[in-house]
N, C-alpha and C positions, 0 to 999 in steps of 0.2 A: 443511545440504542443498546439496549441490555435483554439479554435471556431472566425472563423471570420466572420461569415453568423448573422442575423439580426431574432430574435424571438421575434414574436407578440403573447403576453399570450391573446390571443381571443378564439374565436369558432373553426377557424382553428387548433389551438392548443389542443386543446380538443378532436378534430376529430382525429387530426396525435398521439397522446398520445393513446384516446383508440385503434388505429391500431395496434400500437406498442404493448401492453398489449396481445392483440389478436394473434399476430405474434409470443410472450414470452411463450404462454401457452404451447404447444408442448413441448419445451425445459426445462421448469419447470417442467414437467411431467416425461420426461426422467429423470433428475436430482432426483426427489422422488424415482423412483420407480429404479433408476438403481444402486443408490451410497447411501451407508449405514452410510458413514462416514459426521460428523456435518461439520467438519472443510471444507471438499472439496466440500459438496452441498452450504456451504455458497458463497467458491469462484464461484461456479457454479451461484450461483443467481448474483453476484457482474459482473460476466460476461454477463447475461444476462440483467442486466441494464444498462449497459455502452455499450454493442456491439449490442445487439437487439431491444430492449424498443424503444431507440430513432430513428431509422430507418426512419419511415414517418418524425419525427421531422427535422430532417437532411436534406431531400429529399426538405419539403418545404426550409427551413431557407437558404439552403446553397447558397452560389453566385456560383455556378454552377451546373450542372445537374448531381447527383449521381447515379451512376450505377446501375442496377437492382440485378447485382452480388452481392452487399454487403451482403443482408440477406442469399443468398448462400455460399458464404465463411463463414459468421459468425455459419453458422450452420453444415458446414462441419468442421470447428475446433473445435468445442466442440463436435462434434460425434467422431470426432476422440481421441480427449481428455477422453473422458467417455470410450472408448475402451482401450485406454493406462493404464488410472486407475484401471480398471477390471480385467486386465492381470497383472499389479503391485501388485496391493494389494491381489489377492488371494482371499481365504476364512479368514485371520487372521492368525496371528502367534501364535503359541503355547502359553499358555497363564500361568503368574505367580499369586501368589497373594500377591506382596510384599510388604512389611510394610511402615509407613510413615517417614520414618528415613531420614530427609535430613536438612542440617544446614540453615535453611532459614535466621536465623541471622545472621551467618559468610556471607553467600552470598549477603545478603542485606547489609551489611557495607563494604564489597569489591565494590560492585556497587557503594554506596554513594561516595566513596574514587576516583574511575574512574569520578564519573560524575561530582566532585566537582573540579579535575585536569583539565579536559575539560574544564569546564566553565571559571577557573582562565584564562587558558591559551588562551582562545577565547577573554573574556573578556579586557584582556591585548592586543591582537593582535587589536582589532577595537579602545581601544584607543590610539595605539602607530600609529596608521594607518586608521584615520578616513576619510579616503576619500573613504575606501572599505565600509563603513555602508551606505546600502541603505537608512534608517533611518535618518543618519544625513544629508546625502546629500537631503531628501525629506524635509525636517526639515531647509533646508537652514544654517545649523552648518558649511557645509564644501561645496566645489562646487566641481563638476565631470561632466566631458563632456559626461560621458554615461547617467548621469541621474541616480534616484534611483533604478530602476529597474535592472540595469546593474553594478551599482556598484561593485558589490561584487564580480560580476567574473574577477575585476581587482586584488583581489587576487590570492594567490600561489595556484596551482594546491592541494598542499597536506594539505591549507588550507581550500579549499574550502571541499575537502573528509573529514576531521578531524570536519568539521561542519555538513558536512550531516550525518556522524557518529552519533555525537553527539545529535543529534534531530528525527532521525531517527532506531537509536540502541539501545543507551546507555539512553537518558532519556526516551523512553516509556517501556525498558524494566527496569529501575530501579523504575519506578513508580508503575508497575503494580507488581513487585516484593513487593512492599511496600504496595499495597493494600491487594495480598493474604496473607501477612504475619499479617493483622488487624492494620497496621500502616497508617492510615488514615491522620494523621497528619504530616507523614514523604513523605507521596505522594502528598498530597495539596503543601506542599514544594516544592519539585521538579517540579512538573507542572508551578504553580506560578514565582516561580525565573526564568523559562527556557525562559517565555512569552516575557520578554522584551529583552532577548540575541537573543533568535529566531527574533526577528523583524529587527534585524540588517542587516539580508541579506534581506529582502523586498522578501521572497521568501513564495509565501502562502502555499506551501505543507507541511512545516513543522510546522505551528501553525494549519492547518487542522488536522496533525497527532497528535499534543497535545490534541486536542477538540476531536477525535476519542476515544483518551485512556483515557478522562476525562467520555466520553459518556459510555466508556467499563464500568469503576469505578460504575456509577451510576446505570448500570443495574444490573453488578455481583457481588454478596455478599447483607449485610445488613447493615452492619455498614459503617459507612463514609459516606453515600448517600448524607446527605445535602450537605458536604463539598464538595462530588465532584460535584456535581451542579454548586457549586461557582467555583470549577477548571474549569468547561467547560465554565461558563460565563467568565471567564478573557481570558481563550484562542480564544474564539470565537472573543471577542471583540478586540485582537491581530490580528485576522484573518480580522476583517474589517478595522481596521487600515493599514494591508499592503494593500490591496484591494485600500485602498485612495493612498498609496503611489505610487502604481502601474496605477494611474489616474483611475482606473477601477469606483471609486466612488469619486465625484465631491461632492465642500458642498452643492450644490443644492439638491442633491441626500442623502446626510447626514444628513438634516434638515427634511426631511420627510421619513427617511427610517421607515421600519415596519418589522416583521418577514417575511412576504410573500414574499418581494420583497429580501430579504438576501438569503432565501429555494428558491425562486423558479426564481429567477434569475442569482445570483453569484453561487450559489453551483451547481444547475443544469447544467449552461452550462459546468463549468469548471469540473466537477465530472462525470458527467453522459454523456453528449454530447460529448466529444472532442476527445474520442479512435471513435467511428463509425464515426464522421466527417473526422479526420485524416485517416482511410482506404478510405473513399469515395474522400478524397481529393487529396492522392495519386495514386488511380489509374486513376483518369481523369487527374490530371498535368503532371503525371510522367510514361507514356503507355510503353516509350523506354527503361529507365533506368534500369538497371539489376548490380547493383554493389556487386553482389554476395558474402554479410557479409560483406561488408567494411563500411556497418554504425557504427558498433561497434568500440566504443575506445579501448579496448580491443586487436582488432588486430592491430589496428594504432600503440600502446603501443609496439607491440612486433615486428614490421617493416614491417607489410603483407599491409599495406596500410589504409587509412582511408578518406570515399566519406563525407566530411562535410555538414552541412544542414539539415541533417537528423536526429539529437537528439530528444528524447522523444517524439515519434511518434504513439507509441504505440505497443503493439506486434504483432497485426495482421497486420497493416501496414506495420511493418518493414520485418514481415516472405511474404508477397507479394511483397512489392519494391523489394526483392533481389531474390526469389527463387519462385514467383508466386505459382500456384497450387501444386507444391511439397512443397514447404513451409508450406503451410497450414497445408496440410494432417501431413507431418511428424512433424512439429514445433505441432502441434496438440497433437498427438502420445507422442511425447516427455515430452509435457506438463503433460500429464495425466498420465505416466510414474513417473514424479518424484511425483505428488499429491498422487498416488499411496504409493510408498515408505515411503513420509510423514505422509498418515496415519496409513503404518505398524507400524513406530517408536511412534505413536501416542497410539497405540492401545498397546505397550508395555509398557508405562508408563503410562496408563489409572489412577492408583490410586494414581499417584505423587501428590503432592501438586502444581507441577509445570507445570502438563501437562497442564491446560486452557493460561498458559503463552507461553509455547512452541506452541499451537494452536495457540493462536493469531499470533504469529512472522511468523508461516507457513502463515497464512491467509495473512498477511500484505505485506510479500515478492511475493507472487502468485498474489495478487491483484495489487500489484504495477506494475507489468510487462505489465499489461493493460496502463500504463501510461507512457512507457521506451521503451527498444530496447530489443532485444533476449539477449544479454551478458552484460546489464546494470549492471552498477558494484553495486550498493544499493542493487537491489532485489537479487543478487547472492550473497552479504555479508552478507546479514540477512538469506537467508537460509541454507550457511554455519555456522552462528551462532546458530540458532535454533538447526539443525541437528547437530554440534558438543555435545553443550550444552543437547541435548535429550540424546545422545548416551553415554555420561558421566551418568547421572541419571540411564538409562538403566543400565549400568555397574553395577553402586552402589547398586542398585535394585536386580541385579540378583545375588551380592555376596552375599547381606542379604538372599536370600532366598537359598542359597546353604546352608547356615549354618541348622546342626543339628536341628530339632523341633519335638514335641513331637504330634503334630496336626496330621491332615490328609494330604492327600496327596491334591497340590492344583488343580484347575478345571480349564481346558483348557476355553482360550477366545473365547468367540461368534463373535469378532470381531469388527471394527468401533471405533470411539475415541467419542463416546457421542453421 
């Protein structure tokens, strides 16, 4: 998935952005009035930013006429998702007042062991198979006919999956656990050491996620803020390097680069514009294609067939391509139900030290669907990991709560996760 149009950052861009802001206001009001969960609100804001805000920018910058139905589809999905959320979330669960007994040191130790094993394994792989390293190909250390951007795709699927899990599940989780435990040094060691390995695939998503985790560490908590800023700077440097490997930044651009072009051009196009653009792209170029779900590799893996060429086009584009209006309504409703259930789980563990971590993983998983497909493996695995971990924490806290105490009976929950 990648924006192929041309954005001119002039008066037309400002006008299109302003119209996008006005178009986004009703959605933000609905989210503010209809959703209590902080995590779900953040997912909703993320949706608004990538699917509604850039509507007029895409209409001006795309190399084809974008359909006027794009904002209708985005709002229909959002309303269906909110309906599903409200039904699934209900009025909250019967509350508990659990203690804070969590073996955070043990969990951090296990996480560091898993991180170290995965790191060494992947480092050994690139050492033995340098032609699959996009970084080494870009630096002309080795040659690969596919170029640096696609060199890593020559690695076996199991290596690609291990790499994705390493940087989209294991590394963010260990870094955030370390931060919550007050071990800023361990967090920095994990994030900074991850950058040179993440660069090897020449994929920008991994570095952007490391940057996001470092930014979360800057905002959340008072300890280790300066080291978190350093972590973010290192991750951002790695992200710029990867963009140069992919050919998005030439030497002439790098010589004059400033903060504004980084944020306004690279991040804005890749993070904000892509999802809306791909929905409009699919609607214009594939009006008669109806794969009926076969754009997902999971279905191909079980022998049901696979329609290649539509990977990572974004959730709404995938739903529209496969099922049209029915996909938008039912997909949105199902998405909302999943967020409602996640919100109930977060409410159940609201006093746990790990609740912010589980909330972040849910936010990451739901937001990742905006850049992938309906049954994309990585977001689903993050959802399963966050859900499983949350359920284990909930069970532990429930067991602790069931022990006899001399205090007053626990108060009931008011719902929400913050």
